[in-house]
C-alpha positions in Angstrom: 86.9 21.5 48.7 88.5 23.3 51.6 92.3 22.8 51.8 94.4 24.0 54.7 97.9 25.1 54.1 99.6 25.0 57.5 102.6 27.2 57.7 101.1 28.9 54.7 102.7 32.3 55.1 106.1 31.4 53.6 106.9 31.4 49.9 106.2 27.7 49.5 102.9 27.7 51.4 101.7 30.8 49.5 102.5 28.9 46.2 100.5 25.9 47.3 97.6 28.1 48.3 97.6 29.9 44.9 97.5 26.6 43.1 94.6 25.4 45.2 92.6 28.5 44.5 93.6 28.4 40.8 92.2 24.9 40.6 88.8 26.1 41.9 89.1 25.1 45.6 89.3 27.2 48.8 92.6 27.7 50.5 92.8 28.3 54.2 96.1 29.7 55.1 97.2 28.6 58.5 99.8 30.2 60.6 101.0 30.4 64.2 100.3 34.1 63.9 96.8 34.9 62.6 97.8 38.4 61.5 100.4 37.1 59.1 97.9 34.8 57.5 95.3 37.6 57.2 97.9 39.9 55.6 98.8 37.2 53.0 95.1 36.5 52.3 94.6 40.2 51.5 97.7 40.4 49.3 97.5 37.4 47.1 94.2 38.1 45.3 95.3 41.6 44.5 98.7 40.7 43.4 97.7 37.6 41.3 94.1 38.6 40.2 92.5 35.7 42.1 89.2 35.8 43.8 89.3 37.2 47.4 86.7 34.6 48.4 89.2 31.8 47.5 91.3 32.5 50.6 90.8 32.7 54.3 93.1 33.0 57.3 93.2 30.9 60.5 95.6 29.6 63.0 97.1 26.2 62.1 94.8 24.3 64.5 91.6 26.1 63.3 92.6 25.5 59.7 93.2 21.8 60.3 89.9 21.4 62.0 88.0 23.1 59.2 89.6 21.7 56.1 89.0 18.5 54.1 92.6 18.2 53.1 95.6 19.5 55.0 99.0 20.5 53.5 101.9 20.7 56.0 104.3 23.3 54.7 106.6 24.1 57.6 110.3 23.7 58.0 111.2 20.1 58.7 112.4 21.0 62.3 108.8 22.2 63.0 107.0 19.1 61.8 106.8 17.2 65.1 105.4 20.1 67.1 102.8 21.0 64.4 101.7 17.4 63.9 101.2 17.0 67.6 99.2 20.2 67.7 96.8 19.2 64.9 96.5 15.5 65.7 93.1 15.8 67.3 91.7 17.6 64.2 92.9 15.4 61.3 91.4 12.0 62.0 90.0 10.6 58.7 91.4 13.5 56.7 94.1 13.5 54.0 97.3 15.1 55.3 100.1 15.9 52.8 103.6 16.7 53.9 105.1 19.1 51.4 108.4 19.8 53.0 111.5 17.6 52.7 114.7 17.9 54.8 117.5 19.6 52.9 121.1 19.7 53.9 122.7 22.3 51.6 
């Protein structure tokens, strides 16, 4: 199964992606900046001894359009903009919001 992790270049997104690949699925790390996603996709397999083929990098919209399941892992103040951006690509797909608002 292909799973997109949108906003996947932060620590929480990277953790979700690692768990997806560890479970035997493919993690597409989505980001506003493709280069950041590519760098993380190159780093994780080496650091954690996971298969390089388990990860790929795309922009958030590309990842949402390609994946079967989408995990939204962006700060809460970025949700609205991201959800509007990916709306055309997620019809009929499972979208999971991982982030919760926190007021320390």
